[in-house]
Every structure is written in structure tokens, then in C-alpha cells.
C-alpha positions, 0 to 999 in steps of 0.5 A: 500500500502506498504511503503518504509522502511529506517534505518540508519545502520552505522554512520561514525565519526572522522571528526573535522569539517563539512563534505562537500563531498563524492566520491566513491573509486575503490572497491565496498563499498569503499568511501572517505570523506573530509571537513572543517578539510582538512582530506581525509578519506577512508571508507568501508560501513561495517566497520565504525570504521576503517576509514583510513586517506588517506591525510591531507590537510592544507586548507578545501576541497569541492571537491574530485574525484576518477579517475579510468583512473589513479587509483588516487584520485584528491583532491582540496584544497581551495586556494592551488590547485589540488593534484593527489594522488596515491590510493596505495602508497598515494604519490602525483603524480602531483599537480597544483596550484590554489591560488586565489579561492576555488574549488567547483567541479571536473569532468573527461570526460575521456580525461580531468579534469574540475575544477569549481572555485569560481572566475567563471572560468572553468579550464581544465587539462590533468589527468596524470600530471595535465598539463593545457589544457585551461581556460574558463570564462563566469561569474564573479560569482562562478562555483558551480557544474559540470555534464557530459554525455558521450552519449551527449558529453556535460558538464553542469555547474551550476553557482551562477549567477543563470544560467546553461551553457552547453558546448561541452565537446570536443571543449569547445564551449558554446551550451546552456544557461539556465535561470535555478534558482532564486539563485545559482545552487548547484547541477546537474546531467544528467539521465543515458539515457541522456534524462533529466538534473536535477538541484537544488540549493539555491532556494530549487526547483528541476527542470527537463530539456529536453536535446534535446533543454534544455527547462524546463520540470518540476519544483517542490518545493522540500525542505524548504531550499537550495538543496546542492546535488542530485544524481540518483541511480544506476538503474536510477529509483530513486533520492536522494536530500540533503538539508540545511533543514537537510533532505534527500528526495527520489524521483521516476523518470519518473514521478517525485514523492516524495516517502520518507523523511529522517529526524531527527525526524523520522529516527534519521537523521542529525542535520544540513545541509546535504551537499552531498548524494552518492549512494552505489553500489545499490539502497538499500544503500545511504550515506550522510554527514553533517555540524554535522561532521558525515556521515550516511549510510542508508538501503532502502527497497522498496515495491515489 
């Protein structure tokens, strides 16, 4: 049986500290990165030597998000707040202070911005001028990750109190509380068809939940250490997970099956924690970033 072939095709360097986050840009092949050095850098997949400094923040950055509805990049500077930066002029169009907390994740549901904060709050803003639209607090532990599905009109939030809470995106009403993991929930995503919610975190387990009633469908020991990031491929057939154990794993979905391990020994992978994985515009391109201050691009060839 033919095997999946993986090759690291590009390495993007220039960050001076851990790279914590990645986000797609407005053009095919464009993406942004940021991390401990506060630099927000714009890259293109085929030009690793031509990264452009898009913005420089004074503090570290855990979360960035491209907002197509306003053609801007939303940047969360820890203990300072949100900055909405125009993609063309690079001017700060709006900002909102968040002085008492780091920001772990950002999400747009089309009409408002959701912000997951380290003090357990969820902050809501309108996207044009970042005017406040609400504050929600259901835990004293950090809100770590956000996922939205437009068909369900629901937002799932992973917390450091081990729970996942599911909210109605329009009203903000709490719909479900999942006893999800044995430790902090770091990452989660809905399947494109809205049938499943995938969650993972510090306990290194990957879990699958029915979205009809949010009952557990499957649980696997996926990595040796914490799973920092998971993302479903553009086709919806595959998933990538990145872990503190320095590896990236590729999974086939429905049924859930491990199909490839990308690590330092076999593929010259990252030397430290993999903090974020991001698919390109196809299932054949995957991007990852790490505490080792580098970003890698992977070419994936699947057997016919």
C-alpha cells in the first residue's frame, strides 16, 4: 500500500522569539505570523525570504485574525488590547483596550468579534470600530480557544477549567456544557458539515463530539504531550494536530485514523513545541510554527 509522502519545502525565519500563531491573509498563499517578539509578519508560501513586517507590537501576541468583512487584520496584544489594522495602508483603524489579561483567541461570526481572555471572560465587539457589544463570564479560569459554525449558529469555547461551553452565537445564551478534558482545552474546531466538534488540549487526547446533543463520540490518545492546535483541511477529509511533543500528526476523518507523523527525526521537523498548524489553500500544503522561532511549510502527497 502506498504511503503518504511529506517534505518540508520552505522554512520561514526572522522571528526573535517563539512563534505562537498563524492566520491566513486575503490572497491565496498569503499568511501572517506573530509571537513572543510582538512582530506581525506577512508571508507568501513561495517566497520565504521576503517576509514583510506588517506591525510591531510592544507586548507578545497569541492571537491574530484576518477579517475579510473589513479587509483588516485584528491583532491582540497581551495586556494592551485589540488593534484593527488596515491590510493596505497598515494604519490602525480602531483599537480597544484590554489591560488586565492576555488574549488567547479571536473569532468573527460575521456580525461580531469574540475575544477569549485569560481572566475567563468572553468579550464581544462590533468589527468596524471595535465598539463593545457585551461581556460574558462563566469561569474564573482562562478562555483558551474559540470555534464557530455558521450552519449551527453556535460558538464553542474551550476553557482551562477543563470544560467546553457552547453558546448561541446570536443571543449569547449558554446551550451546552461539556465535561470535555482532564486539563485545559487548547484547541477546537467544528467539521465543515457541522456534524462533529473536535477538541484537544493539555491532556494530549483528541476527542470527537456529536453536535446534535454534544455527547462524546470518540476519544483517542493522540500525542505524548499537550495538543496546542488542530485544524481540518480544506476538503474536510483530513486533520492536522500540533503538539508540545514537537510533532505534527495527520489524521483521516470519518473514521478517525492516524495516517502520518511529522517529526524531527524523520522529516527534519521542529525542535520544540509546535504551537499552531494552518492549512494552505489545499490539502497538499500545511504550515506550522514553533517555540524554535521558525515556521515550516510542508508538501503532502497522498496515495491515489
